[in-house]
C-alpha positions in Angstrom: -22.5 -11.6 -31.7 -21.5 -15.2 -32.0 -21.4 -17.5 -29.0 -18.5 -19.7 -29.7 -16.6 -21.3 -26.8 -13.3 -19.7 -25.7 -10.3 -21.6 -26.7 -7.5 -22.5 -24.3 -5.4 -19.5 -25.2 -8.1 -17.0 -24.4 -8.8 -18.7 -21.0 -5.1 -18.7 -20.3 -4.8 -15.0 -21.0 -7.8 -14.2 -18.8 -6.3 -16.3 -15.9 -2.8 -14.7 -16.3 -4.2 -11.1 -16.4 -6.5 -11.9 -13.4 -3.6 -13.3 -11.3 -1.3 -10.3 -12.3 -4.0 -7.8 -11.3 -4.7 -9.6 -8.0 -1.0 -9.8 -7.2 -0.4 -6.1 -7.8 -3.5 -5.2 -5.8 -2.5 -7.3 -2.9 1.1 -6.0 -2.9 0.0 -2.4 -3.1 -2.5 -2.8 -0.2 0.0 -4.7 1.9 2.6 -1.9 1.4 0.0 0.7 2.3 -1.0 -1.2 5.4 2.7 -1.0 6.6 2.8 2.8 6.2 1.8 4.9 9.2 -1.3 6.9 8.6 -0.8 10.6 8.3 -3.7 11.5 10.5 -2.5 9.8 13.7 -2.3 12.2 16.6 -2.4 12.0 20.4 -5.0 9.6 21.6 -5.0 7.5 18.4 -4.1 3.8 18.6 -0.4 3.3 17.8 0.5 7.0 18.3 4.1 7.5 19.4 5.0 10.7 21.1 7.7 12.5 19.2 11.1 12.7 20.8 11.7 16.1 22.2 14.9 17.6 20.9 16.9 20.1 23.0 17.4 23.5 21.5 20.8 23.8 19.8 23.4 26.1 21.2 24.4 27.3 17.8 22.2 30.4 18.2 24.4 31.9 20.9 27.7 32.7 19.2 
């Protein structure tokens, strides 16, 4: 293996790929943090009681 220094193009490609990966990673995790967890139940932080719906009268015809 030769130990020649990286030229500017190689450094630029590495920087661009790193920034692109970091941006995608941050956006994905930011989006996931805004989604409510599926395991939240009564007693969990941020749990909202579901709104009780009244039974419909369409059954009695």
